[in-house]
C-alpha positions in Angstrom: -22.4 -87.9 -20.2 -23.4 -88.6 -16.6 -25.7 -85.6 -16.3 -27.1 -86.2 -19.8 -28.1 -89.7 -18.9 -29.7 -88.4 -15.7 -31.7 -85.8 -17.7 -32.8 -88.5 -20.2 -34.0 -90.8 -17.4 -35.9 -87.9 -15.7 -37.6 -86.9 -18.9 -38.6 -90.5 -19.7 -39.8 -91.2 -16.2 -41.8 -87.9 -16.1 -43.6 -88.9 -19.4 -44.4 -92.3 -18.0 -45.7 -90.9 -14.7 -47.8 -88.4 -16.5 -49.1 -91.0 -19.0 -50.2 -93.3 -16.2 -50.9 -91.1 -13.2 -53.2 -88.6 -15.0 -55.6 -91.2 -16.5 -55.5 -93.1 -13.3 -56.4 -90.0 -11.3 -59.3 -89.3 -13.7 -60.5 -92.9 -13.2 -60.4 -92.5 -9.5 -62.4 -89.3 -9.7 -65.0 -91.0 -11.8 -65.2 -93.9 -9.5 -65.8 -91.6 -6.5 -68.6 -90.0 -8.4 -70.1 -93.3 -9.3 -69.9 -94.4 -5.7 -71.7 -91.3 -4.5 -74.6 -91.7 -7.0 -74.8 -95.4 -6.2 -75.4 -94.5 -2.6 -78.1 -92.0 -3.7 -79.7 -94.7 -5.8 -79.8 -97.1 -2.9 -81.5 -94.4 -0.8 -84.0 -93.7 -3.5 -84.7 -97.5 -3.8 -85.5 -97.7 -0.1 -88.4 -95.3 -0.5 -89.8 -96.6 -3.8 -91.8 -99.5 -2.3 -93.6 -97.2 0.2 -94.6 -94.9 -2.6 -96.1 -97.8 -4.6 -98.3 -98.6 -1.5 -99.3 -95.2 -0.1 -99.1 -91.5 -0.7 -100.0 -90.5 2.8 -97.7 -87.6 3.8 -97.1 -88.7 7.4 -96.3 -92.2 6.4 -93.9 -91.0 3.7 -92.2 -88.6 6.0 -91.4 -91.5 8.4 -90.1 -93.6 5.5 -87.9 -90.7 4.3 -86.6 -90.1 7.9 -85.8 -93.8 8.3 -84.1 -94.0 4.8 -81.8 -91.0 5.3 -81.7 -87.3 6.1 -84.8 -85.3 5.1 -82.4 -82.4 4.3 -80.8 -84.5 1.5 -84.0 -86.3 0.2 -87.2 -85.0 -1.2 -90.3 -86.6 -2.7 -92.4 -85.0 -5.4 -96.0 -86.5 -5.7 -98.2 -84.9 -8.4 -101.9 -84.0 -7.9 -104.3 -86.8 -8.8 -108.0 -87.8 -8.0 -108.7 -84.4 -6.6 -105.8 -84.5 -4.2 -103.2 -81.7 -4.1 -99.6 -82.3 -5.0 -97.4 -83.4 -2.1 -93.8 -82.1 -1.5 -91.8 -83.9 1.2 -88.3 -82.8 2.2 -86.1 -79.9 1.0 -86.4 -79.3 -2.7 -83.3 -78.4 -4.6 -84.0 -79.4 -8.2 -85.9 -77.0 -10.4 -89.4 -77.8 -11.5 -88.4 -78.2 -15.1 -85.9 -81.0 -14.2 -88.5 -82.8 -12.1 -91.1 -82.5 -14.9 -88.6 -83.8 -17.4 -87.8 -86.8 -15.3 -91.5 -87.5 -14.8 -92.2 -87.3 -18.5 -89.2 -89.5 -19.6 -89.8 -92.1 -16.9 -86.1 -92.7 -16.2 -83.6 -91.6 -13.7 -81.5 -88.5 -14.4 -79.1 -86.1 -12.6 -79.0 -82.4 -12.5 -76.5 -79.8 -11.2 -77.6 -77.7 -8.2 -75.8 -75.2 -6.0 -73.3 -77.1 -3.8 -73.5 -80.4 -5.7 -75.9 -82.6 -7.8 -79.2 -84.3 -7.4 -80.4 -87.7 -8.5 -84.0 -87.7 -9.7 -85.6 -91.2 -9.6 -89.1 -91.7 -11.1 -91.5 -94.1 -9.2 -94.9 -95.3 -10.5 -97.8 -94.8 -8.0 -100.8 -97.1 -7.5 -102.9 -94.4 -9.2 -100.8 -94.6 -12.3 -99.1 -91.2 -11.7 -95.3 -90.8 -11.6 -93.7 -89.5 -8.4 -90.1 -88.4 -8.4 -87.6 -89.1 -5.6 -84.9 -86.4 -5.3 -81.6 -87.3 -3.5 -79.1 -84.5 -3.0 -75.4 -85.5 -3.5 -73.0 -82.8 -2.1 -69.8 -82.0 -4.0 -67.7 -83.1 -1.0 -69.2 -86.6 -1.3 -68.6 -86.7 -5.0 -64.8 -85.8 -4.5 -64.4 -87.9 -1.3 -61.0 -89.6 -1.4 -60.0 -88.0 -4.7 -57.5 -85.6 -3.1 -55.9 -88.4 -1.1 -55.6 -90.5 -4.3 -54.0 -87.7 -6.2 -51.5 -87.1 -3.4 -50.6 -90.8 -3.3 -50.1 -90.8 -7.1 -48.0 -87.7 -6.8 -45.9 -89.4 -4.1 -45.5 -92.4 -6.3 -44.4 -90.2 -9.2 -41.8 -88.4 -7.1 -40.5 -91.7 -5.8 -40.2 -93.0 -9.3 -38.3 -89.8 -10.4 -35.9 -90.1 -7.4 -35.4 -93.8 -8.1 -34.8 -93.1 -11.8 -32.2 -90.4 -11.0 -30.4 -92.7 -8.6 -30.3 -95.6 -11.1 -29.3 -93.2 -13.9 -26.5 -91.7 -11.7 -25.2 -95.2 -11.0 -25.3 -96.1 -14.6 -23.7 -92.8 -15.5 -20.9 -93.4 -13.0 -20.3 -96.9 -14.5 -20.0 -95.3 -18.0 -18.2 -92.1 -17.0 -15.5 -93.5 -14.8 -13.9 -95.7 -17.5 -14.2 -92.8 -20.0 -12.5 -90.4 -17.4 -9.8 -92.9 -16.8 -9.2 -93.2 -20.5 -9.0 -89.4 -20.8 -6.6 -89.1 -17.8 -4.4 -91.8 -19.3 -4.4 -90.0 -22.6 -3.3 -86.8 -20.9 -0.6 -88.7 -19.0 0.7 -90.3 -22.2 0.8 -86.9 -23.8 2.8 -85.6 -20.9 5.4 -88.3 -21.5 4.3 -90.8 -18.8 4.7 -93.8 -21.1 3.8 -96.3 -18.4 0.2 -95.0 -18.3 -2.4 -97.7 -19.1 -6.2 -98.0 -18.8 -8.0 -100.8 -17.0 -10.0 -102.8 -19.5 -13.4 -102.6 -17.8 -16.8 -101.0 -18.1 -19.2 -101.2 -21.1 -18.2 -103.1 -24.2 -17.4 -100.0 -26.2 -15.2 -98.5 -23.5 -13.5 -101.8 -23.0 -12.7 -101.9 -26.7 -11.4 -98.3 -26.5 -9.2 -99.2 -23.5 -7.8 -102.1 -25.3 -7.0 -99.9 -28.4 -5.5 -97.3 -26.2 -3.2 -99.7 -24.3 -2.2 -101.3 -27.7 -1.4 -97.8 -29.0 0.7 -96.9 -25.9 2.6 -100.2 -26.2 3.4 -99.3 -29.8 4.5 -95.8 -28.9 6.8 -97.2 -26.2 8.3 -99.7 -28.7 8.7 -97.0 -31.4 10.5 -94.7 -29.0 12.7 -97.5 -27.9 13.6 -98.3 -31.5 14.2 -94.6 -32.2 16.5 -94.3 -29.2 18.5 -97.4 -30.3 18.7 -95.9 -33.8 20.0 -92.6 -32.5 22.5 -94.3 -30.2 23.7 -96.5 -33.1 24.1 -93.5 -35.5 25.9 -91.5 -32.8 28.2 -94.4 -32.1 29.3 -94.4 -35.7 30.8 -91.0 -35.1 33.3 -92.4 -32.7 35.6 -93.7 -35.4 36.1 -90.4 -37.3 36.4 -88.6 -33.9 39.1 -91.0 -32.9 41.0 -90.2 -36.1 40.5 -86.4 -35.5 41.8 -86.7 -32.0 44.9 -88.6 -33.1 45.5 -86.0 -35.9 45.3 -83.1 -33.4 48.2 -84.6 -31.5 50.4 -83.8 -34.5 49.4 -80.2 -34.8 52.0 -79.1 -32.3 51.6 -76.1 -30.0 49.8 -72.8 -30.5 46.3 -71.3 -30.0 44.8 -72.8 -33.1 46.0 -76.3 -32.2 44.7 -76.0 -28.6 41.4 -74.7 -29.9 41.1 -77.7 -32.3 42.0 -80.2 -29.6 39.4 -78.6 -27.2 36.8 -78.7 -29.9 37.4 -82.4 -30.6 37.3 -83.2 -26.9 34.0 -81.3 -26.6 32.6 -83.1 -29.6 33.5 -86.5 -28.1 31.7 -85.5 -24.8 28.6 -84.4 -26.8 28.6 -87.7 -28.7 28.9 -89.7 -25.4 26.1 -87.6 -23.9 23.9 -88.3 -26.9 24.6 -92.1 -26.7 23.9 -92.2 -23.0 20.7 -90.2 -23.3 19.4 -92.2 -26.3 19.9 -95.5 -24.4 18.1 -94.5 -21.2 15.2 -96.8 -20.5 12.8 -94.0 -19.6 12.4 -90.6 -21.2 13.2 -87.5 -19.1 9.8 -86.1 -18.4 10.1 -84.9 -14.9 10.2 -81.1 -14.4 13.2 -79.4 -13.0 12.9 -79.2 -9.2 13.6 -76.3 -6.9 17.2 -75.2 -6.9 17.9 -77.0 -10.2 19.1 -75.1 -13.4 22.1 -73.0 -13.9 23.5 -69.5 -13.8 22.9 -68.0 -17.3 25.6 -65.3 -16.9 28.2 -67.9 -16.0 27.4 -70.1 -18.9 27.5 -67.2 -21.3 30.8 -66.0 -20.0 32.3 -69.5 -20.3 31.1 -70.1 -23.9 32.1 -66.6 -25.0 35.6 -67.3 -23.8 35.7 -70.1 -26.3 34.1 -68.3 -29.2 36.0 -65.0 -28.5 39.2 -66.8 -29.4 37.8 -67.9 -32.7 36.4 -64.4 -33.3 39.8 -62.9 -32.7 41.3 -65.2 -35.4 38.6 -64.0 -37.9 38.8 -60.4 -36.9 35.3 -60.2 -35.5 34.3 -57.6 -32.9 32.5 -59.2 -29.9 30.3 -57.5 -27.3 28.9 -59.2 -24.2 26.5 -57.5 -21.8 24.4 -58.3 -18.8 26.6 -61.1 -17.4 28.1 -59.1 -14.6 25.6 -60.5 -12.0 24.2 -64.0 -11.4 21.1 -64.9 -13.4 19.5 -68.2 -12.3 17.3 -70.0 -14.9 15.4 -73.3 -14.8 17.5 -74.8 -17.6 20.3 -77.4 -17.4 23.8 -76.0 -17.9 24.5 -78.3 -20.8 21.3 -77.4 -22.6 21.9 -73.6 -22.4 25.5 -74.2 -23.6 24.3 -76.3 -26.5 21.8 -73.6 -27.5 24.4 -70.8 -27.3 26.9 -72.9 -29.3 24.2 -73.6 -32.0 23.4 -69.8 -32.4 27.1 -68.7 -32.3 28.0 -71.5 -34.7 25.4 -70.1 -37.1 27.0 -66.7 -36.9 30.4 -68.1 -37.8 28.9 -70.3 -40.5 26.6 -67.9 -42.2 28.4 -64.5 -41.9 31.7 -63.5 -43.5 34.9 -63.1 -41.5 35.1 -59.7 -39.7 31.4 -59.6 -39.0 30.7 -58.4 -35.5 28.3 -60.1 -33.1 27.0 -59.7 -29.5 25.4 -61.6 -26.7 23.2 -59.8 -24.2 21.4 -61.2 -21.1 18.4 -59.3 -19.7 17.0 -60.3 -16.4 13.3 -59.4 -15.9 10.9 -60.2 -13.0 9.4 -63.3 -14.6 11.8 -64.1 -17.5 15.4 -64.0 -18.7 16.0 -62.9 -22.2 19.2 -64.0 -24.1 19.8 -62.0 -27.3 22.3 -63.2 -29.9 22.8 -60.6 -32.6 25.2 -60.0 -35.5 26.0 -57.4 -38.1 25.6 -59.7 -41.1 23.2 -59.6 -44.0 20.3 -60.8 -41.9 17.6 -63.4 -42.5 15.3 -62.6 -45.4 12.3 -64.6 -44.1 12.4 -65.3 -40.3 9.3 -67.5 -40.5 10.9 -69.8 -43.0 14.0 -70.0 -40.7 11.8 -70.9 -37.7 10.1 -73.5 -39.9 13.5 -75.1 -40.4 13.9 -74.9 -36.7 10.9 -77.2 -36.4 12.6 -79.9 -38.3 11.7 -79.3 -42.0 15.3 -78.4 -43.1 16.0 -76.9 -46.5 18.3 -74.5 -48.3 21.3 -76.4 -47.1 20.4 -76.1 -43.4 19.2 -78.9 -41.2 17.5 -76.6 -38.8 18.8 -78.5 -35.8 20.4 -75.5 -34.2 17.2 -73.5 -34.1 15.4 -76.6 -33.0 17.7 -77.0 -30.0 17.1 -73.3 -29.1 13.3 -73.6 -29.5 13.1 -76.7 -27.4 15.1 -75.1 -24.6 12.9 -72.0 -24.5 9.6 -73.9 -24.8 10.6 -76.3 -22.0 10.2 -73.3 -19.6 7.1 -71.9 -21.2 9.0 -69.3 -23.3 9.6 -68.9 -27.0 12.1 -67.9 -29.6 11.8 -64.9 -32.0 14.0 -63.9 -35.0 14.2 -60.3 -35.9 16.6 -57.5 -37.0 19.4 -56.5 -34.6 20.7 -53.0 -33.8 24.0 -54.2 -35.5 22.1 -54.4 -38.8 21.9 -58.2 -39.1 20.0 -60.9 -37.4 18.8 -61.0 -33.8 17.7 -64.2 -32.1 15.8 -63.7 -28.9 15.5 -66.6 -26.4 12.7 -65.9 -23.9 13.2 -68.2 -20.8 10.2 -68.2 -18.5 11.0 -68.2 -14.8 7.5 -68.6 -13.2 6.3 -71.7 -15.1 3.3 -69.9 -16.6 1.6 -70.8 -19.9 3.9 -70.5 -22.9 4.1 -67.2 -24.6 2.5 -67.6 -28.1 4.7 -66.3 -30.9 1.6 -64.9 -32.6 0.7 -62.6 -29.7 2.9 -59.7 -30.7 1.3 -57.3 -28.2 2.1 -59.6 -25.3 5.6 -60.2 -26.4 6.4 -56.6 -26.9 4.9 -55.6 -23.6 7.0 -58.1 -21.8 10.1 -57.0 -23.8 9.5 -53.4 -22.5 9.1 -54.7 -18.9 12.4 -56.5 -19.3 14.1 -53.3 -20.6 14.5 -54.7 -24.2 13.7 -52.6 -27.2 
């Protein structure tokens, strides 16, 4: 916008300068010509009285010498009363032009090499017409015109520079509020809900700033209401959880009872976490700093200890690979555990007892890939399953499990892909980016496959 305004001002100023400077320059040129010929007329008028009195050559030469230079003036006296024609001074005009002026009886001009001549007819006492010729050089006709054009050009350049400066200041006054509005919009999109725009600048931009600030306030209020609603709904789970916890006390001893009590305790912790997170005054928008995150191998081993016990009860074969060495990722421990629990819970929920499953961790240079696969019937349409993972929920599934996994991966710049596993069932691949680069788009199959090969995944 700023440069566009400058260009418009330059174009308008240029047209104005051309519209006024060119005609003014032509007027100045014409005035210089008129001035030169007016001087020539005055010189011719100084000789005319002497011609009306005498035609003596010597007398006329003295008059011509006193009136001006004899190299620029000439007098043409025709023959009369037996006297020969008299030519005084240097003649430049052709005879035809002199004869034409004598016959017409009025002054005229003619072009000659190096300039022009003024031909002024004068009546003699004998009744004949003499012609006074005054030479006007081209330099005298254009005297001062070049300087005038230079001055006009300087004024035009000054006007252009001034218009650019004024347009730039006006552009800054318009662009700065618009830039602040754009920056605040980006900050709001990044989760900085306290971002606001100063309500200043042109009227339209002030109105836009007012609308933006009002929208930001409404977003903050809506998020606050949503957090309160989530906290209230989560708090309602406390009563049935309390009943479950009391009932587990009567289960006695044994692996199944211990697993049930552990599951209830974990569920209570998760509900408490949801309530605390929902009631936070500010959303968690800051990136994970250096040294934050968790060891993916350790989290996988811990969660597989829990799920392996359930798998043993249902006769499921379990395989875990790639967790024999540390694998640091920029993800909170609780988030990775929740994602693994969501995927493994889907395995137990959607496959029959005795179905084998596996969890593999692959550590590449720029990413960590966690694969959860099973030997079930597989997913008929992975795209529909991922759509449920984005919150649409159908076919008896809420899609919250895949949504948790997707959010975890995309928070690092990675992605989630559903495919067929080597066990014959479903494979869910979680790509966790380590270097914070741009997210891997799920539609770029070539890029994903190339990175899978780099990571040693087939």
